[in-house]
Phi, psi and omega in degrees: 000119179232129183254135179285148185292332186263004184285343182275340187280146177288166179303141179300132180090355179272098181296317180298317179297320179294317179296320179296322182293321182269354184300321179301326185282328171294315182294320178294320180297316180286328178293326177300318178294317180297318180295318180298327180288330184263345186300328178295340185254006179218196179239149189295316182293322176297315180298321178297319178295322178295326179291335188259302191297306178300323179296320178298320178297318178297317180295319178295322177297318178295321179297321179294316179298322180281357178075024180281142184288149175277155181301143178223140177094153185290330179294321178298313182289330177296311180293322178295321179295317177296319177300318180296320180294312187281305186271341178267282186296310185290312183297307182292326178295310178298319181298311182295316178295322180292328181294338181301321185236021180230138176294154182297322180292310180295321177298322179294323177299314181296313182296318188274013171277355186293342175303329178297315180293318179299318180298316180297312181294321180293322178294321181286317187272322188245359179068027178295139181271123181254306175074176183300312184290328176294313179295322177298318178296319178297320177297317176299324180297317178296319177297316182297311182290335175291318177296329180285315192261332182279145178301143183301322184294331177294316182292317180297327180296331178293324182278332179280343179076019179285101186298321181294319179293321179297315180297318178296322180297315180293324177297316178295325183298321186247017176275346188245234186259016186293326177298320178295323179292323176294320177296322176297318179298315179296321180297316180293323179298314179295319178298321179297318180292335178290334191301313179299329178289315180299325182295343175288336187244344183209157175296131186296324181291314177296322179297320178297316179298313180293324181292329176293316180293311182293329178281332182278330182300316177298328179293318175297320180297314178297320179299320181293336182270315190251353180242162178215160180051049185296324186237002185299321187262007180279124179268186183299318179296322179296319178293325176295319179297318178295319179297319178297315180296326181284307186286308185271315183284343180241292188303306183286312184297311182289326177299314179292315184299310184285336172296312177297323180297331180281348188251336190217201187285122185289323180297315179295316181297312185289340175297333178291344176300333177300340180285342185302308178292334176296313178296319179299318181291312181294324178297317178297325179290316184284318187267320184259002179060031176287139184270131178268135177282168179297324178294322180292319176297322176298318178298321177299314181295317180295322180295315178298322176298320181296319179297318178298314182297317182292315185282341180247019188299320181289320180294320179297313180298321180295317180296319180294318178298318180294320180293319178295320179296321179292321180292323180287333180280000000 
């Protein structure tokens, strides 16, 4: 199975298609901020379950309205169950637990490093072509989101060569919930790579809905055993934030994302994940009047360059080969 690099992109000139394609990453970026705001008043596993089960019901309802078939056969349910475990329970569980002790910006950097893993797995499993420009773009993406999410003093310590500051920065980096965020990133990467396989046995939209429900129920079960006062301290604003994260950050965002993942190139699609912290940062700047540092603005530009390089990698390589051929001729 080999997927073409340009099959994930909407038609050139289609504004609606382009907006639809990047909408999950805008919704995830803003949902990350909403979740971070409500987490002090609830418990992580309960919040993770709320993000999944109601969203799954909404996606299944949409699938029914659209006339999409329900999964049939043991292979379909086996893959959906594995999908639910990895991308549902594990991803949302690690994400929610990690948010307790991780900033939204740094957490977004950890989560949005998953395009590298997706690229490697897609190249191995599906024969996706990445090439020099694709790998260069992925590298720029990691640099860009690091400039956006990591504290400026950590980055400056690398250039000043202050060994003590560098060691302290790394200790601070992994003293909190960052390991959990990395595990969440790996879980989502593996789940994303599962989608083209699941699409062979089940409708992708229905599969996404069922994986949310099946993945969220164990989180609610664990929450009932090890957590308490899950919703006692949530105020009206907190419920609105949870509703936004559930409806927009889960049901709509994941439905669109995994639909595209079932249709096209995973490396190109997942490179757009680098836009998530960009949207989170710009949203905070425009709505909350948060000030962006020069390093963060640099990170935004580098990130946008990375998305361009990954999604246009084949066209860039073709143009360079043609130019070299003309010069040699």
